[in-house]
Chimera marker file (.cmm) of the C-alpha trace (Angstrom):
<marker_set name="trace">
<marker id="1" x="23.530" y="-96.609" z="-51.268" r="1" g="1" b="0" radius="0.5"/>
<marker id="2" x="23.816" y="-94.575" z="-54.466" r="1" g="1" b="0" radius="0.5"/>
<marker id="3" x="21.512" y="-95.788" z="-57.633" r="1" g="1" b="0" radius="0.5"/>
<marker id="4" x="25.290" y="-96.534" z="-59.360" r="1" g="1" b="0" radius="0.5"/>
<marker id="5" x="26.001" y="-99.151" z="-56.704" r="1" g="1" b="0" radius="0.5"/>
<marker id="6" x="22.442" y="-101.053" z="-56.909" r="1" g="1" b="0" radius="0.5"/>
<marker id="7" x="22.367" y="-101.252" z="-60.467" r="1" g="1" b="0" radius="0.5"/>
<marker id="8" x="25.790" y="-102.598" z="-60.628" r="1" g="1" b="0" radius="0.5"/>
<marker id="9" x="24.658" y="-105.217" z="-57.652" r="1" g="1" b="0" radius="0.5"/>
<marker id="10" x="21.667" y="-105.777" z="-59.415" r="1" g="1" b="0" radius="0.5"/>
<marker id="11" x="23.376" y="-106.803" z="-62.770" r="1" g="1" b="0" radius="0.5"/>
<marker id="12" x="25.854" y="-109.152" z="-61.075" r="1" g="1" b="0" radius="0.5"/>
<marker id="13" x="22.782" y="-110.913" z="-59.341" r="1" g="1" b="0" radius="0.5"/>
<marker id="14" x="21.078" y="-110.973" z="-63.006" r="1" g="1" b="0" radius="0.5"/>
<marker id="15" x="24.566" y="-112.510" z="-64.470" r="1" g="1" b="0" radius="0.5"/>
<marker id="16" x="24.892" y="-114.873" z="-61.488" r="1" g="1" b="0" radius="0.5"/>
<marker id="17" x="20.679" y="-115.994" z="-61.459" r="1" g="1" b="0" radius="0.5"/>
<marker id="18" x="20.970" y="-116.383" z="-65.797" r="1" g="1" b="0" radius="0.5"/>
<marker id="19" x="23.986" y="-119.034" z="-65.051" r="1" g="1" b="0" radius="0.5"/>
<marker id="20" x="22.925" y="-120.709" z="-61.781" r="1" g="1" b="0" radius="0.5"/>
<marker id="21" x="25.292" y="-119.638" z="-59.837" r="1" g="1" b="0" radius="0.5"/>
<marker id="22" x="26.304" y="-118.499" z="-56.307" r="1" g="1" b="0" radius="0.5"/>
<marker id="23" x="28.438" y="-115.501" z="-55.109" r="1" g="1" b="0" radius="0.5"/>
<marker id="24" x="30.547" y="-115.212" z="-52.029" r="1" g="1" b="0" radius="0.5"/>
<marker id="25" x="32.520" y="-112.191" z="-50.308" r="1" g="1" b="0" radius="0.5"/>
<marker id="26" x="35.389" y="-112.091" z="-48.618" r="1" g="1" b="0" radius="0.5"/>
<marker id="27" x="36.410" y="-108.035" z="-47.905" r="1" g="1" b="0" radius="0.5"/>
<marker id="28" x="38.478" y="-106.839" z="-45.956" r="1" g="1" b="0" radius="0.5"/>
<marker id="29" x="38.860" y="-102.711" z="-46.119" r="1" g="1" b="0" radius="0.5"/>
<marker id="30" x="34.859" y="-102.204" z="-47.635" r="1" g="1" b="0" radius="0.5"/>
<marker id="31" x="34.311" y="-103.321" z="-44.081" r="1" g="1" b="0" radius="0.5"/>
<marker id="32" x="31.377" y="-105.997" z="-45.464" r="1" g="1" b="0" radius="0.5"/>
<marker id="33" x="30.086" y="-103.002" z="-48.230" r="1" g="1" b="0" radius="0.5"/>
<marker id="34" x="30.002" y="-105.235" z="-51.009" r="1" g="1" b="0" radius="0.5"/>
<marker id="35" x="27.338" y="-107.655" z="-49.107" r="1" g="1" b="0" radius="0.5"/>
<marker id="36" x="25.657" y="-104.884" z="-48.127" r="1" g="1" b="0" radius="0.5"/>
<marker id="37" x="25.432" y="-103.528" z="-51.934" r="1" g="1" b="0" radius="0.5"/>
<marker id="38" x="24.312" y="-107.018" z="-52.838" r="1" g="1" b="0" radius="0.5"/>
<marker id="39" x="21.590" y="-108.124" z="-50.240" r="1" g="1" b="0" radius="0.5"/>
<marker id="40" x="20.319" y="-104.569" z="-51.574" r="1" g="1" b="0" radius="0.5"/>
<marker id="41" x="19.080" y="-106.360" z="-54.640" r="1" g="1" b="0" radius="0.5"/>
<marker id="42" x="15.290" y="-107.687" z="-53.753" r="1" g="1" b="0" radius="0.5"/>
<marker id="43" x="15.943" y="-111.902" z="-54.476" r="1" g="1" b="0" radius="0.5"/>
<marker id="44" x="19.684" y="-112.075" z="-53.690" r="1" g="1" b="0" radius="0.5"/>
<marker id="45" x="19.134" y="-115.071" z="-51.319" r="1" g="1" b="0" radius="0.5"/>
<marker id="46" x="18.930" y="-116.744" z="-54.756" r="1" g="1" b="0" radius="0.5"/>
<marker id="47" x="22.286" y="-115.951" z="-55.825" r="1" g="1" b="0" radius="0.5"/>
<marker id="48" x="24.096" y="-114.278" z="-52.937" r="1" g="1" b="0" radius="0.5"/>
<marker id="49" x="25.668" y="-117.522" z="-50.776" r="1" g="1" b="0" radius="0.5"/>
<marker id="50" x="28.124" y="-115.782" z="-48.101" r="1" g="1" b="0" radius="0.5"/>
<marker id="51" x="30.083" y="-112.952" z="-46.956" r="1" g="1" b="0" radius="0.5"/>
<marker id="52" x="33.184" y="-113.144" z="-45.211" r="1" g="1" b="0" radius="0.5"/>
<marker id="53" x="34.628" y="-109.764" z="-43.215" r="1" g="1" b="0" radius="0.5"/>
<marker id="54" x="37.408" y="-110.243" z="-42.233" r="1" g="1" b="0" radius="0.5"/>
<marker id="55" x="39.240" y="-107.310" z="-41.075" r="1" g="1" b="0" radius="0.5"/>
<marker id="56" x="41.977" y="-108.406" z="-39.386" r="1" g="1" b="0" radius="0.5"/>
<marker id="57" x="44.692" y="-110.632" z="-39.906" r="1" g="1" b="0" radius="0.5"/>
<marker id="58" x="43.733" y="-113.376" z="-37.628" r="1" g="1" b="0" radius="0.5"/>
<marker id="59" x="40.062" y="-113.656" z="-39.479" r="1" g="1" b="0" radius="0.5"/>
<marker id="60" x="41.439" y="-113.836" z="-42.633" r="1" g="1" b="0" radius="0.5"/>
<marker id="61" x="43.676" y="-117.495" z="-41.355" r="1" g="1" b="0" radius="0.5"/>
<marker id="62" x="40.576" y="-118.575" z="-39.038" r="1" g="1" b="0" radius="0.5"/>
<marker id="63" x="37.661" y="-117.497" z="-41.520" r="1" g="1" b="0" radius="0.5"/>
<marker id="64" x="39.302" y="-118.101" z="-45.277" r="1" g="1" b="0" radius="0.5"/>
<marker id="65" x="42.536" y="-120.597" z="-44.371" r="1" g="1" b="0" radius="0.5"/>
<marker id="66" x="44.816" y="-117.986" z="-45.130" r="1" g="1" b="0" radius="0.5"/>
<marker id="67" x="48.213" y="-119.043" z="-44.401" r="1" g="1" b="0" radius="0.5"/>
<marker id="68" x="49.830" y="-116.868" z="-41.736" r="1" g="1" b="0" radius="0.5"/>
<marker id="69" x="53.449" y="-116.809" z="-43.735" r="1" g="1" b="0" radius="0.5"/>
<marker id="70" x="51.581" y="-114.925" z="-46.503" r="1" g="1" b="0" radius="0.5"/>
<marker id="71" x="50.469" y="-112.669" z="-44.542" r="1" g="1" b="0" radius="0.5"/>
<marker id="72" x="53.948" y="-111.968" z="-42.442" r="1" g="1" b="0" radius="0.5"/>
<marker id="73" x="55.828" y="-112.083" z="-45.939" r="1" g="1" b="0" radius="0.5"/>
<marker id="74" x="53.967" y="-109.971" z="-48.062" r="1" g="1" b="0" radius="0.5"/>
<marker id="75" x="51.092" y="-108.652" z="-46.020" r="1" g="1" b="0" radius="0.5"/>
<marker id="76" x="47.552" y="-108.346" z="-45.735" r="1" g="1" b="0" radius="0.5"/>
<marker id="77" x="47.670" y="-105.928" z="-48.825" r="1" g="1" b="0" radius="0.5"/>
<marker id="78" x="48.988" y="-107.888" z="-51.079" r="1" g="1" b="0" radius="0.5"/>
<marker id="79" x="48.464" y="-110.183" z="-54.588" r="1" g="1" b="0" radius="0.5"/>
<marker id="80" x="49.055" y="-113.415" z="-52.016" r="1" g="1" b="0" radius="0.5"/>
<marker id="81" x="46.425" y="-112.491" z="-49.950" r="1" g="1" b="0" radius="0.5"/>
<marker id="82" x="44.118" y="-111.528" z="-51.388" r="1" g="1" b="0" radius="0.5"/>
<marker id="83" x="44.504" y="-114.458" z="-53.729" r="1" g="1" b="0" radius="0.5"/>
<marker id="84" x="44.405" y="-116.845" z="-50.820" r="1" g="1" b="0" radius="0.5"/>
<marker id="85" x="40.997" y="-114.751" z="-49.779" r="1" g="1" b="0" radius="0.5"/>
<marker id="86" x="39.298" y="-115.086" z="-52.588" r="1" g="1" b="0" radius="0.5"/>
<marker id="87" x="40.354" y="-119.025" z="-53.113" r="1" g="1" b="0" radius="0.5"/>
<marker id="88" x="39.401" y="-119.731" z="-49.378" r="1" g="1" b="0" radius="0.5"/>
<marker id="89" x="36.223" y="-117.997" z="-49.957" r="1" g="1" b="0" radius="0.5"/>
<marker id="90" x="35.267" y="-120.458" z="-52.393" r="1" g="1" b="0" radius="0.5"/>
<marker id="91" x="37.103" y="-123.489" z="-50.636" r="1" g="1" b="0" radius="0.5"/>
<marker id="92" x="34.361" y="-122.261" z="-47.073" r="1" g="1" b="0" radius="0.5"/>
<marker id="93" x="31.324" y="-121.532" z="-49.036" r="1" g="1" b="0" radius="0.5"/>
<marker id="94" x="28.777" y="-123.501" z="-51.213" r="1" g="1" b="0" radius="0.5"/>
<marker id="95" x="29.463" y="-120.456" z="-53.813" r="1" g="1" b="0" radius="0.5"/>
<marker id="96" x="30.870" y="-121.228" z="-57.291" r="1" g="1" b="0" radius="0.5"/>
<marker id="97" x="32.648" y="-117.697" z="-57.696" r="1" g="1" b="0" radius="0.5"/>
<marker id="98" x="33.939" y="-115.305" z="-54.995" r="1" g="1" b="0" radius="0.5"/>
<marker id="99" x="35.580" y="-111.536" z="-54.946" r="1" g="1" b="0" radius="0.5"/>
<marker id="100" x="37.865" y="-110.952" z="-52.336" r="1" g="1" b="0" radius="0.5"/>
<marker id="101" x="39.568" y="-107.122" z="-51.199" r="1" g="1" b="0" radius="0.5"/>
<marker id="102" x="41.936" y="-105.861" z="-49.552" r="1" g="1" b="0" radius="0.5"/>
<marker id="103" x="43.662" y="-102.476" z="-49.170" r="1" g="1" b="0" radius="0.5"/>
<marker id="104" x="44.265" y="-99.442" z="-47.814" r="1" g="1" b="0" radius="0.5"/>
<marker id="105" x="41.468" y="-96.905" z="-47.487" r="1" g="1" b="0" radius="0.5"/>
<marker id="106" x="43.356" y="-94.274" z="-44.935" r="1" g="1" b="0" radius="0.5"/>
<marker id="107" x="43.621" y="-91.793" z="-43.972" r="1" g="1" b="0" radius="0.5"/>
<marker id="108" x="46.067" y="-94.336" z="-41.874" r="1" g="1" b="0" radius="0.5"/>
<marker id="109" x="47.649" y="-97.392" z="-42.409" r="1" g="1" b="0" radius="0.5"/>
<marker id="110" x="49.687" y="-96.308" z="-45.549" r="1" g="1" b="0" radius="0.5"/>
<marker id="111" x="53.923" y="-97.273" z="-45.704" r="1" g="1" b="0" radius="0.5"/>
<marker id="112" x="56.148" y="-96.362" z="-48.458" r="1" g="1" b="0" radius="0.5"/>
<marker id="113" x="55.042" y="-98.644" z="-51.300" r="1" g="1" b="0" radius="0.5"/>
<marker id="114" x="51.669" y="-99.224" z="-50.583" r="1" g="1" b="0" radius="0.5"/>
<marker id="115" x="49.949" y="-95.671" z="-50.631" r="1" g="1" b="0" radius="0.5"/>
<marker id="116" x="46.386" y="-94.999" z="-49.133" r="1" g="1" b="0" radius="0.5"/>
<marker id="117" x="44.131" y="-95.746" z="-51.657" r="1" g="1" b="0" radius="0.5"/>
<marker id="118" x="45.882" y="-99.182" z="-52.678" r="1" g="1" b="0" radius="0.5"/>
<marker id="119" x="43.560" y="-101.762" z="-52.890" r="1" g="1" b="0" radius="0.5"/>
<marker id="120" x="43.945" y="-105.381" z="-54.538" r="1" g="1" b="0" radius="0.5"/>
<marker id="121" x="41.452" y="-107.243" z="-55.346" r="1" g="1" b="0" radius="0.5"/>
<marker id="122" x="40.377" y="-111.045" z="-56.907" r="1" g="1" b="0" radius="0.5"/>
<marker id="123" x="37.780" y="-113.121" z="-58.333" r="1" g="1" b="0" radius="0.5"/>
<marker id="124" x="38.105" y="-117.218" z="-57.804" r="1" g="1" b="0" radius="0.5"/>
<marker id="125" x="35.893" y="-119.090" z="-59.929" r="1" g="1" b="0" radius="0.5"/>
<marker id="126" x="35.708" y="-123.082" z="-59.811" r="1" g="1" b="0" radius="0.5"/>
<marker id="127" x="37.716" y="-124.290" z="-62.128" r="1" g="1" b="0" radius="0.5"/>
<marker id="128" x="39.092" y="-121.322" z="-63.198" r="1" g="1" b="0" radius="0.5"/>
<marker id="129" x="41.831" y="-119.326" z="-62.752" r="1" g="1" b="0" radius="0.5"/>
<marker id="130" x="41.793" y="-116.545" z="-59.982" r="1" g="1" b="0" radius="0.5"/>
<marker id="131" x="42.381" y="-113.566" z="-61.324" r="1" g="1" b="0" radius="0.5"/>
<marker id="132" x="43.815" y="-110.559" z="-59.237" r="1" g="1" b="0" radius="0.5"/>
<marker id="133" x="43.985" y="-106.467" z="-59.896" r="1" g="1" b="0" radius="0.5"/>
<marker id="134" x="45.707" y="-103.970" z="-58.371" r="1" g="1" b="0" radius="0.5"/>
<marker id="135" x="44.375" y="-100.480" z="-58.204" r="1" g="1" b="0" radius="0.5"/>
<marker id="136" x="45.130" y="-96.819" z="-56.839" r="1" g="1" b="0" radius="0.5"/>
<marker id="137" x="42.428" y="-94.719" z="-55.946" r="1" g="1" b="0" radius="0.5"/>
<marker id="138" x="41.967" y="-91.465" z="-55.234" r="1" g="1" b="0" radius="0.5"/>
<marker id="139" x="40.160" y="-89.911" z="-52.573" r="1" g="1" b="0" radius="0.5"/>
<marker id="140" x="39.066" y="-90.525" z="-48.683" r="1" g="1" b="0" radius="0.5"/>
<marker id="141" x="37.994" y="-93.042" z="-46.926" r="1" g="1" b="0" radius="0.5"/>
<marker id="142" x="34.659" y="-93.357" z="-48.325" r="1" g="1" b="0" radius="0.5"/>
<marker id="143" x="35.666" y="-92.502" z="-52.112" r="1" g="1" b="0" radius="0.5"/>
<marker id="144" x="38.630" y="-95.495" z="-52.076" r="1" g="1" b="0" radius="0.5"/>
<marker id="145" x="36.142" y="-97.435" z="-50.345" r="1" g="1" b="0" radius="0.5"/>
<marker id="146" x="32.951" y="-97.015" z="-52.524" r="1" g="1" b="0" radius="0.5"/>
<marker id="147" x="35.490" y="-97.599" z="-55.693" r="1" g="1" b="0" radius="0.5"/>
<marker id="148" x="37.040" y="-101.008" z="-54.426" r="1" g="1" b="0" radius="0.5"/>
<marker id="149" x="33.719" y="-102.176" z="-53.980" r="1" g="1" b="0" radius="0.5"/>
<marker id="150" x="32.110" y="-100.674" z="-57.397" r="1" g="1" b="0" radius="0.5"/>
<marker id="151" x="35.443" y="-102.741" z="-59.056" r="1" g="1" b="0" radius="0.5"/>
<marker id="152" x="34.694" y="-105.771" z="-57.534" r="1" g="1" b="0" radius="0.5"/>
<marker id="153" x="31.392" y="-105.946" z="-58.759" r="1" g="1" b="0" radius="0.5"/>
<marker id="154" x="32.565" y="-105.160" z="-61.994" r="1" g="1" b="0" radius="0.5"/>
<marker id="155" x="35.237" y="-108.150" z="-62.139" r="1" g="1" b="0" radius="0.5"/>
<marker id="156" x="31.850" y="-110.205" z="-61.476" r="1" g="1" b="0" radius="0.5"/>
<marker id="157" x="30.624" y="-109.329" z="-64.290" r="1" g="1" b="0" radius="0.5"/>
<marker id="158" x="34.136" y="-109.680" z="-66.780" r="1" g="1" b="0" radius="0.5"/>
<marker id="159" x="34.070" y="-113.186" z="-64.576" r="1" g="1" b="0" radius="0.5"/>
<marker id="160" x="30.153" y="-114.037" z="-65.747" r="1" g="1" b="0" radius="0.5"/>
<marker id="161" x="31.193" y="-112.637" z="-68.874" r="1" g="1" b="0" radius="0.5"/>
<marker id="162" x="33.929" y="-115.453" z="-70.237" r="1" g="1" b="0" radius="0.5"/>
<marker id="163" x="31.395" y="-118.422" z="-68.374" r="1" g="1" b="0" radius="0.5"/>
<marker id="164" x="29.826" y="-121.288" z="-70.978" r="1" g="1" b="0" radius="0.5"/>
<link id1="1" id2="2" r="1" g="1" b="0" radius="0.2"/>
<link id1="2" id2="3" r="1" g="1" b="0" radius="0.2"/>
<link id1="3" id2="4" r="1" g="1" b="0" radius="0.2"/>
<link id1="4" id2="5" r="1" g="1" b="0" radius="0.2"/>
<link id1="5" id2="6" r="1" g="1" b="0" radius="0.2"/>
<link id1="6" id2="7" r="1" g="1" b="0" radius="0.2"/>
<link id1="7" id2="8" r="1" g="1" b="0" radius="0.2"/>
<link id1="8" id2="9" r="1" g="1" b="0" radius="0.2"/>
<link id1="9" id2="10" r="1" g="1" b="0" radius="0.2"/>
<link id1="10" id2="11" r="1" g="1" b="0" radius="0.2"/>
<link id1="11" id2="12" r="1" g="1" b="0" radius="0.2"/>
<link id1="12" id2="13" r="1" g="1" b="0" radius="0.2"/>
<link id1="13" id2="14" r="1" g="1" b="0" radius="0.2"/>
<link id1="14" id2="15" r="1" g="1" b="0" radius="0.2"/>
<link id1="15" id2="16" r="1" g="1" b="0" radius="0.2"/>
<link id1="16" id2="17" r="1" g="1" b="0" radius="0.2"/>
<link id1="17" id2="18" r="1" g="1" b="0" radius="0.2"/>
<link id1="18" id2="19" r="1" g="1" b="0" radius="0.2"/>
<link id1="19" id2="20" r="1" g="1" b="0" radius="0.2"/>
<link id1="20" id2="21" r="1" g="1" b="0" radius="0.2"/>
<link id1="21" id2="22" r="1" g="1" b="0" radius="0.2"/>
<link id1="22" id2="23" r="1" g="1" b="0" radius="0.2"/>
<link id1="23" id2="24" r="1" g="1" b="0" radius="0.2"/>
<link id1="24" id2="25" r="1" g="1" b="0" radius="0.2"/>
<link id1="25" id2="26" r="1" g="1" b="0" radius="0.2"/>
<link id1="26" id2="27" r="1" g="1" b="0" radius="0.2"/>
<link id1="27" id2="28" r="1" g="1" b="0" radius="0.2"/>
<link id1="28" id2="29" r="1" g="1" b="0" radius="0.2"/>
<link id1="29" id2="30" r="1" g="1" b="0" radius="0.2"/>
<link id1="30" id2="31" r="1" g="1" b="0" radius="0.2"/>
<link id1="31" id2="32" r="1" g="1" b="0" radius="0.2"/>
<link id1="32" id2="33" r="1" g="1" b="0" radius="0.2"/>
<link id1="33" id2="34" r="1" g="1" b="0" radius="0.2"/>
<link id1="34" id2="35" r="1" g="1" b="0" radius="0.2"/>
<link id1="35" id2="36" r="1" g="1" b="0" radius="0.2"/>
<link id1="36" id2="37" r="1" g="1" b="0" radius="0.2"/>
<link id1="37" id2="38" r="1" g="1" b="0" radius="0.2"/>
<link id1="38" id2="39" r="1" g="1" b="0" radius="0.2"/>
<link id1="39" id2="40" r="1" g="1" b="0" radius="0.2"/>
<link id1="40" id2="41" r="1" g="1" b="0" radius="0.2"/>
<link id1="41" id2="42" r="1" g="1" b="0" radius="0.2"/>
<link id1="42" id2="43" r="1" g="1" b="0" radius="0.2"/>
<link id1="43" id2="44" r="1" g="1" b="0" radius="0.2"/>
<link id1="44" id2="45" r="1" g="1" b="0" radius="0.2"/>
<link id1="45" id2="46" r="1" g="1" b="0" radius="0.2"/>
<link id1="46" id2="47" r="1" g="1" b="0" radius="0.2"/>
<link id1="47" id2="48" r="1" g="1" b="0" radius="0.2"/>
<link id1="48" id2="49" r="1" g="1" b="0" radius="0.2"/>
<link id1="49" id2="50" r="1" g="1" b="0" radius="0.2"/>
<link id1="50" id2="51" r="1" g="1" b="0" radius="0.2"/>
<link id1="51" id2="52" r="1" g="1" b="0" radius="0.2"/>
<link id1="52" id2="53" r="1" g="1" b="0" radius="0.2"/>
<link id1="53" id2="54" r="1" g="1" b="0" radius="0.2"/>
<link id1="54" id2="55" r="1" g="1" b="0" radius="0.2"/>
<link id1="55" id2="56" r="1" g="1" b="0" radius="0.2"/>
<link id1="56" id2="57" r="1" g="1" b="0" radius="0.2"/>
<link id1="57" id2="58" r="1" g="1" b="0" radius="0.2"/>
<link id1="58" id2="59" r="1" g="1" b="0" radius="0.2"/>
<link id1="59" id2="60" r="1" g="1" b="0" radius="0.2"/>
<link id1="60" id2="61" r="1" g="1" b="0" radius="0.2"/>
<link id1="61" id2="62" r="1" g="1" b="0" radius="0.2"/>
<link id1="62" id2="63" r="1" g="1" b="0" radius="0.2"/>
<link id1="63" id2="64" r="1" g="1" b="0" radius="0.2"/>
<link id1="64" id2="65" r="1" g="1" b="0" radius="0.2"/>
<link id1="65" id2="66" r="1" g="1" b="0" radius="0.2"/>
<link id1="66" id2="67" r="1" g="1" b="0" radius="0.2"/>
<link id1="67" id2="68" r="1" g="1" b="0" radius="0.2"/>
<link id1="68" id2="69" r="1" g="1" b="0" radius="0.2"/>
<link id1="69" id2="70" r="1" g="1" b="0" radius="0.2"/>
<link id1="70" id2="71" r="1" g="1" b="0" radius="0.2"/>
<link id1="71" id2="72" r="1" g="1" b="0" radius="0.2"/>
<link id1="72" id2="73" r="1" g="1" b="0" radius="0.2"/>
<link id1="73" id2="74" r="1" g="1" b="0" radius="0.2"/>
<link id1="74" id2="75" r="1" g="1" b="0" radius="0.2"/>
<link id1="75" id2="76" r="1" g="1" b="0" radius="0.2"/>
<link id1="76" id2="77" r="1" g="1" b="0" radius="0.2"/>
<link id1="77" id2="78" r="1" g="1" b="0" radius="0.2"/>
<link id1="78" id2="79" r="1" g="1" b="0" radius="0.2"/>
<link id1="79" id2="80" r="1" g="1" b="0" radius="0.2"/>
<link id1="80" id2="81" r="1" g="1" b="0" radius="0.2"/>
<link id1="81" id2="82" r="1" g="1" b="0" radius="0.2"/>
<link id1="82" id2="83" r="1" g="1" b="0" radius="0.2"/>
<link id1="83" id2="84" r="1" g="1" b="0" radius="0.2"/>
<link id1="84" id2="85" r="1" g="1" b="0" radius="0.2"/>
<link id1="85" id2="86" r="1" g="1" b="0" radius="0.2"/>
<link id1="86" id2="87" r="1" g="1" b="0" radius="0.2"/>
<link id1="87" id2="88" r="1" g="1" b="0" radius="0.2"/>
<link id1="88" id2="89" r="1" g="1" b="0" radius="0.2"/>
<link id1="89" id2="90" r="1" g="1" b="0" radius="0.2"/>
<link id1="90" id2="91" r="1" g="1" b="0" radius="0.2"/>
<link id1="91" id2="92" r="1" g="1" b="0" radius="0.2"/>
<link id1="92" id2="93" r="1" g="1" b="0" radius="0.2"/>
<link id1="93" id2="94" r="1" g="1" b="0" radius="0.2"/>
<link id1="94" id2="95" r="1" g="1" b="0" radius="0.2"/>
<link id1="95" id2="96" r="1" g="1" b="0" radius="0.2"/>
<link id1="96" id2="97" r="1" g="1" b="0" radius="0.2"/>
<link id1="97" id2="98" r="1" g="1" b="0" radius="0.2"/>
<link id1="98" id2="99" r="1" g="1" b="0" radius="0.2"/>
<link id1="99" id2="100" r="1" g="1" b="0" radius="0.2"/>
<link id1="100" id2="101" r="1" g="1" b="0" radius="0.2"/>
<link id1="101" id2="102" r="1" g="1" b="0" radius="0.2"/>
<link id1="102" id2="103" r="1" g="1" b="0" radius="0.2"/>
<link id1="103" id2="104" r="1" g="1" b="0" radius="0.2"/>
<link id1="104" id2="105" r="1" g="1" b="0" radius="0.2"/>
<link id1="105" id2="106" r="1" g="1" b="0" radius="0.2"/>
<link id1="106" id2="107" r="1" g="1" b="0" radius="0.2"/>
<link id1="107" id2="108" r="1" g="1" b="0" radius="0.2"/>
<link id1="108" id2="109" r="1" g="1" b="0" radius="0.2"/>
<link id1="109" id2="110" r="1" g="1" b="0" radius="0.2"/>
<link id1="110" id2="111" r="1" g="1" b="0" radius="0.2"/>
<link id1="111" id2="112" r="1" g="1" b="0" radius="0.2"/>
<link id1="112" id2="113" r="1" g="1" b="0" radius="0.2"/>
<link id1="113" id2="114" r="1" g="1" b="0" radius="0.2"/>
<link id1="114" id2="115" r="1" g="1" b="0" radius="0.2"/>
<link id1="115" id2="116" r="1" g="1" b="0" radius="0.2"/>
<link id1="116" id2="117" r="1" g="1" b="0" radius="0.2"/>
<link id1="117" id2="118" r="1" g="1" b="0" radius="0.2"/>
<link id1="118" id2="119" r="1" g="1" b="0" radius="0.2"/>
<link id1="119" id2="120" r="1" g="1" b="0" radius="0.2"/>
<link id1="120" id2="121" r="1" g="1" b="0" radius="0.2"/>
<link id1="121" id2="122" r="1" g="1" b="0" radius="0.2"/>
<link id1="122" id2="123" r="1" g="1" b="0" radius="0.2"/>
<link id1="123" id2="124" r="1" g="1" b="0" radius="0.2"/>
<link id1="124" id2="125" r="1" g="1" b="0" radius="0.2"/>
<link id1="125" id2="126" r="1" g="1" b="0" radius="0.2"/>
<link id1="126" id2="127" r="1" g="1" b="0" radius="0.2"/>
<link id1="127" id2="128" r="1" g="1" b="0" radius="0.2"/>
<link id1="128" id2="129" r="1" g="1" b="0" radius="0.2"/>
<link id1="129" id2="130" r="1" g="1" b="0" radius="0.2"/>
<link id1="130" id2="131" r="1" g="1" b="0" radius="0.2"/>
<link id1="131" id2="132" r="1" g="1" b="0" radius="0.2"/>
<link id1="132" id2="133" r="1" g="1" b="0" radius="0.2"/>
<link id1="133" id2="134" r="1" g="1" b="0" radius="0.2"/>
<link id1="134" id2="135" r="1" g="1" b="0" radius="0.2"/>
<link id1="135" id2="136" r="1" g="1" b="0" radius="0.2"/>
<link id1="136" id2="137" r="1" g="1" b="0" radius="0.2"/>
<link id1="137" id2="138" r="1" g="1" b="0" radius="0.2"/>
<link id1="138" id2="139" r="1" g="1" b="0" radius="0.2"/>
<link id1="139" id2="140" r="1" g="1" b="0" radius="0.2"/>
<link id1="140" id2="141" r="1" g="1" b="0" radius="0.2"/>
<link id1="141" id2="142" r="1" g="1" b="0" radius="0.2"/>
<link id1="142" id2="143" r="1" g="1" b="0" radius="0.2"/>
<link id1="143" id2="144" r="1" g="1" b="0" radius="0.2"/>
<link id1="144" id2="145" r="1" g="1" b="0" radius="0.2"/>
<link id1="145" id2="146" r="1" g="1" b="0" radius="0.2"/>
<link id1="146" id2="147" r="1" g="1" b="0" radius="0.2"/>
<link id1="147" id2="148" r="1" g="1" b="0" radius="0.2"/>
<link id1="148" id2="149" r="1" g="1" b="0" radius="0.2"/>
<link id1="149" id2="150" r="1" g="1" b="0" radius="0.2"/>
<link id1="150" id2="151" r="1" g="1" b="0" radius="0.2"/>
<link id1="151" id2="152" r="1" g="1" b="0" radius="0.2"/>
<link id1="152" id2="153" r="1" g="1" b="0" radius="0.2"/>
<link id1="153" id2="154" r="1" g="1" b="0" radius="0.2"/>
<link id1="154" id2="155" r="1" g="1" b="0" radius="0.2"/>
<link id1="155" id2="156" r="1" g="1" b="0" radius="0.2"/>
<link id1="156" id2="157" r="1" g="1" b="0" radius="0.2"/>
<link id1="157" id2="158" r="1" g="1" b="0" radius="0.2"/>
<link id1="158" id2="159" r="1" g="1" b="0" radius="0.2"/>
<link id1="159" id2="160" r="1" g="1" b="0" radius="0.2"/>
<link id1="160" id2="161" r="1" g="1" b="0" radius="0.2"/>
<link id1="161" id2="162" r="1" g="1" b="0" radius="0.2"/>
<link id1="162" id2="163" r="1" g="1" b="0" radius="0.2"/>
<link id1="163" id2="164" r="1" g="1" b="0" radius="0.2"/>
</marker_set>
């Protein structure tokens, strides 16, 4: 883990702790990298509730309750799926905030309208509107995954900025 990731994860933890909140993660293309970054922070057990690594469509359905019709109609890398992942992480945890990531890190898996680097991110919070964001990250597999992790953590800070 690089210093930048650890610093951002630490800021997320401090923000969650200051509000008395816990976070759950639902990751696909990052394979648990966000959860690993968060749990690298000492004391993370106070604010990190759990992480779901749902790489396959079946895992998204079984662990997060993503409806199969969304996966069939829109695909795993879509706004509809990432929204369902984030909301499912809240329903299947004790957290008040969740983040979700699904995308195509490469080098394979791309299709015409979803090139390598296409990543959908979402943040859900109890009593608030779920926010989704589409990104097109440049670089190789590792770079795409790292950028997705950093963007997801920054998104949690953005949610916390609006928390009252």
